[in-house]
C-alpha positions as a Markdown table, in Angstrom:
| # | Residue | x | y | z |
|---|---|---|---|---|
| 1 | Met | -14.8 | 0.1 | 7.1 |
| 2 | Ser | -14.8 | 3.6 | 5.7 |
| 3 | Gln | -11.9 | 4.6 | 3.5 |
| 4 | Leu | -11.6 | 7.6 | 5.8 |
| 5 | Glu | -10.9 | 5.4 | 8.9 |
| 6 | Ala | -7.4 | 4.3 | 9.7 |
| 7 | Ile | -6.4 | 0.6 | 9.4 |
| 8 | Ser | -4.4 | -0.3 | 12.5 |
| 9 | Glu | -1.8 | -2.9 | 13.5 |
| 10 | Val | 0.4 | -3.3 | 16.5 |
| 11 | Ile | 4.1 | -3.9 | 15.6 |
| 12 | Asp | 6.6 | -4.5 | 18.4 |
| 13 | Gly | 4.1 | -3.0 | 20.9 |
| 14 | Lys | 3.5 | 0.2 | 19.0 |
| 15 | Gln | 0.1 | 1.1 | 17.4 |
| 16 | Tyr | 0.4 | 2.0 | 13.7 |
| 17 | Asp | -2.7 | 3.7 | 12.2 |
| 18 | Met | -2.5 | 4.1 | 8.4 |
| 19 | Tyr | -5.0 | 6.1 | 6.4 |
| 20 | Met | -5.7 | 5.5 | 2.7 |
| 21 | Leu | -3.6 | 7.3 | 0.1 |
| 22 | Glu | -5.2 | 9.6 | -2.4 |
| 23 | Pro | -6.7 | 7.3 | -5.2 |
| 24 | Leu | -4.3 | 8.4 | -8.0 |
| 25 | Thr | -1.3 | 8.3 | -5.7 |
| 26 | Ser | -2.2 | 4.8 | -4.6 |
| 27 | His | -2.9 | 3.7 | -8.2 |
| 28 | Asp | 0.4 | 5.1 | -9.5 |
| 29 | Leu | 2.4 | 3.5 | -6.7 |
| 30 | Phe | 0.6 | 0.2 | -7.0 |
| 31 | Met | 1.3 | 0.1 | -10.8 |
| 32 | Asp | 5.0 | 0.8 | -10.0 |
| 33 | Val | 5.1 | -2.1 | -7.5 |
| 34 | Val | 3.3 | -4.4 | -10.0 |
| 35 | Lys | 5.7 | -3.5 | -12.7 |
| 36 | Met | 8.6 | -4.1 | -10.4 |
| 37 | Val | 7.5 | -7.5 | -9.1 |
| 38 | Gly | 5.4 | -8.7 | -12.1 |
| 39 | Pro | 8.2 | -10.7 | -13.9 |
| 40 | Thr | 8.9 | -12.7 | -10.7 |
| 41 | Leu | 5.2 | -13.7 | -10.2 |
| 42 | Gly | 5.5 | -16.6 | -12.7 |
| 43 | Pro | 7.0 | -19.0 | -10.2 |
| 44 | Ile | 4.3 | -18.1 | -7.6 |
| 45 | Phe | 1.5 | -18.8 | -10.1 |
| 46 | Asp | 3.3 | -22.0 | -11.3 |
| 47 | Ala | 3.2 | -23.2 | -7.6 |
| 48 | Ala | -0.5 | -22.2 | -7.3 |
| 49 | Phe | -1.3 | -24.3 | -10.4 |
| 50 | Ala | 0.9 | -27.3 | -9.6 |
| 51 | Gly | -1.0 | -30.5 | -9.4 |
| 52 | Arg | -4.2 | -28.9 | -10.6 |
| 53 | Gly | -4.5 | -30.5 | -14.0 |
| 54 | Ser | -7.7 | -32.4 | -13.3 |
| 55 | Ala | -11.1 | -30.8 | -13.8 |
| 56 | Glu | -11.8 | -31.1 | -10.1 |
| 57 | Gly | -8.5 | -29.3 | -9.4 |
| 58 | Leu | -9.4 | -26.5 | -11.7 |
| 59 | Glu | -12.8 | -26.1 | -10.2 |
| 60 | Asp | -11.2 | -26.0 | -6.8 |
| 61 | Leu | -8.7 | -23.4 | -8.0 |
| 62 | Leu | -11.5 | -21.2 | -9.4 |
| 63 | Glu | -13.4 | -21.4 | -6.1 |
| 64 | Arg | -10.4 | -20.8 | -3.9 |
| 65 | Glu | -10.0 | -17.5 | -2.1 |
| 66 | Ile | -6.6 | -16.0 | -1.8 |
| 67 | Gly | -5.7 | -16.4 | 1.9 |
| 68 | Pro | -4.7 | -13.5 | 4.1 |
| 69 | Asp | -1.1 | -14.7 | 4.2 |
| 70 | Phe | -0.7 | -14.9 | 0.4 |
| 71 | Phe | 0.3 | -11.2 | 0.1 |
| 72 | Ser | 2.9 | -11.5 | 2.8 |
| 73 | Asn | 4.3 | -14.8 | 1.4 |
| 74 | Ala | 4.5 | -13.3 | -2.1 |
| 75 | Thr | 6.2 | -10.2 | -0.8 |
| 76 | Thr | 8.8 | -12.2 | 0.9 |
| 77 | Lys | 9.5 | -14.3 | -2.2 |
| 78 | Leu | 9.6 | -11.2 | -4.4 |
| 79 | Phe | 11.9 | -9.1 | -2.1 |
| 80 | Gly | 14.9 | -9.7 | -4.3 |
| 81 | Ala | 13.1 | -8.0 | -7.2 |
| 82 | Ile | 12.6 | -4.7 | -5.3 |
| 83 | Asp | 13.8 | -1.5 | -7.0 |
| 84 | Lys | 15.2 | 0.9 | -4.4 |
| 85 | Ala | 13.6 | 4.0 | -6.1 |
| 86 | Val | 10.1 | 2.5 | -6.2 |
| 87 | Leu | 10.5 | 1.3 | -2.6 |
| 88 | Asn | 11.6 | 4.8 | -1.5 |
| 89 | Lys | 8.5 | 6.3 | -3.2 |
| 90 | Val | 6.2 | 3.9 | -1.4 |
| 91 | Ile | 7.9 | 4.5 | 1.9 |
| 92 | Ala | 7.7 | 8.3 | 1.4 |
| 93 | Glu | 3.9 | 8.2 | 0.7 |
| 94 | Phe | 3.1 | 5.6 | 3.4 |
| 95 | Arg | 4.9 | 7.6 | 6.1 |
| 96 | Lys | 2.7 | 10.7 | 5.3 |
| 97 | Val | -0.5 | 8.8 | 6.1 |
| 98 | Thr | 0.7 | 6.9 | 9.2 |
| 99 | Leu | 0.4 | 7.7 | 12.9 |
| 100 | Val | 2.4 | 5.7 | 15.5 |
| 101 | Asp | 0.9 | 5.9 | 19.0 |
| 102 | Gly | -0.9 | 9.0 | 17.8 |
| 103 | Val | 2.2 | 10.8 | 16.4 |
| 104 | Glu | 2.7 | 11.5 | 12.7 |
| 105 | Leu | 5.3 | 9.1 | 11.5 |
| 106 | Asn | 6.5 | 11.5 | 8.9 |
| 107 | Lys | 7.8 | 13.8 | 11.6 |
| 108 | Thr | 9.7 | 11.1 | 13.5 |
| 109 | Phe | 10.5 | 8.6 | 10.8 |
| 110 | Asp | 14.3 | 8.6 | 11.0 |
| 111 | Val | 14.4 | 8.5 | 14.8 |
| 112 | His | 11.5 | 6.0 | 15.0 |
| 113 | Phe | 13.1 | 3.3 | 12.9 |
| 114 | Lys | 16.8 | 4.0 | 13.8 |
| 115 | Gly | 18.2 | 0.6 | 14.7 |
| 116 | Glu | 14.8 | -0.9 | 14.0 |
| 117 | Ile | 14.9 | -1.5 | 10.3 |
| 118 | His | 13.2 | -4.9 | 10.8 |
| 119 | Asn | 10.2 | -3.0 | 12.2 |
| 120 | Met | 10.3 | -0.6 | 9.2 |
| 121 | Tyr | 9.9 | -3.6 | 6.9 |
| 122 | Lys | 7.0 | -5.0 | 9.0 |
| 123 | Trp | 5.3 | -1.5 | 8.8 |
| 124 | Leu | 5.9 | -1.4 | 5.1 |
| 125 | Leu | 4.4 | -4.9 | 4.6 |
| 126 | Phe | 1.4 | -3.8 | 6.8 |
| 127 | Gly | 1.1 | -0.7 | 4.6 |
| 128 | Met | 1.1 | -2.7 | 1.4 |
| 129 | Lys | -1.6 | -5.0 | 2.8 |
| 130 | Ala | -3.7 | -2.0 | 4.1 |
| 131 | Gln | -3.4 | 0.0 | 0.9 |
| 132 | Trp | -3.4 | -2.7 | -1.8 |
| 133 | Gly | -4.4 | -6.0 | -0.3 |
| 134 | Lys | -7.8 | -6.0 | -2.0 |
| 135 | Ser | -6.3 | -4.8 | -5.3 |
| 136 | Phe | -3.5 | -7.3 | -5.3 |
| 137 | Ser | -5.9 | -10.1 | -4.4 |
| 138 | Ala | -8.3 | -9.1 | -7.2 |
| 139 | Leu | -5.3 | -8.9 | -9.7 |
| 140 | Val | -4.0 | -12.3 | -8.7 |
| 141 | Ser | -7.4 | -13.9 | -8.7 |
| 142 | Gly | -8.0 | -12.5 | -12.2 |
| 143 | Val | -4.7 | -13.9 | -13.4 |
| 144 | Met | -5.2 | -17.2 | -11.7 |
| 145 | Thr | -8.8 | -17.5 | -13.1 |
| 146 | Gln | -7.6 | -16.8 | -16.6 |
| 147 | Gly | -4.8 | -19.3 | -16.1 |
| 148 | Ala | -7.2 | -22.0 | -14.9 |
| 149 | Lys | -9.5 | -21.3 | -17.9 |
| 150 | Thr | -6.5 | -21.6 | -20.3 |
| 151 | Met | -5.5 | -24.9 | -18.6 |
| 152 | Ala | -9.1 | -26.2 | -18.9 |
| 153 | Lys | -9.2 | -25.2 | -22.6 |
| 154 | Lys | -5.9 | -27.0 | -23.3 |
| 155 | Lys | -7.1 | -30.1 | -21.4 |
| 156 | Lys | -10.3 | -30.1 | -23.4 |
| 157 | Glu | -8.4 | -29.7 | -26.7 |
| 158 | Ser | -6.1 | -32.5 | -25.7 |
| 159 | Gln | -9.0 | -34.8 | -24.8 |
| 160 | Ser | -10.6 | -33.9 | -28.2 |
| 161 | Gln | -7.4 | -34.8 | -30.0 |
| 162 | Thr | -7.1 | -38.0 | -28.1 |
| 163 | Thr | -10.8 | -38.9 | -29.0 |
| 164 | Leu | -10.2 | -38.1 | -32.7 |
| 165 | Leu | -7.1 | -40.3 | -32.7 |
| 166 | Lys | -8.9 | -43.2 | -31.1 |
| 167 | Thr | -11.9 | -42.7 | -33.4 |
| 168 | Gly | -9.8 | -42.4 | -36.4 |
| 169 | Ser | -7.7 | -45.5 | -35.6 |
| 170 | Asn | -10.8 | -47.7 | -34.7 |
| 171 | Gly | -12.7 | -46.5 | -37.7 |
| 172 | Gly | -10.0 | -47.4 | -40.3 |
């Protein structure tokens, strides 16, 4: 898909077409969102690593793709960490690059979502997936891979210490 083509989704029977933001605008907003929700990612990563202490589990984790619903699930869990000013900046930029049933959302935003705030949130989540789904996935994959490598290193060090203790106690 070309970055010049719209990404589309139907929400409550309406066709939303979102175009990509300018690269630096997208980058700046993405960094704001990452800073906003970053501190709350720990529990999500802990859950991702839970029960994966074995070498087989670590290999499985390294090979695992982040599913398409990860972003939505993470967004739901992180909703409490949202900063209103950051969210307003994201909404302001997304509405500039969205068409609803062929009409510019920026021109009809207040009327379009009046009494339909739940659909505004669905549109916002769709926009985040459309604009940053790949970036977020790459960021999370990188952090998870580094975490898995750290766990593997700690396990190897622990096994080495256990071997040294056994060798030392048997040799004396």
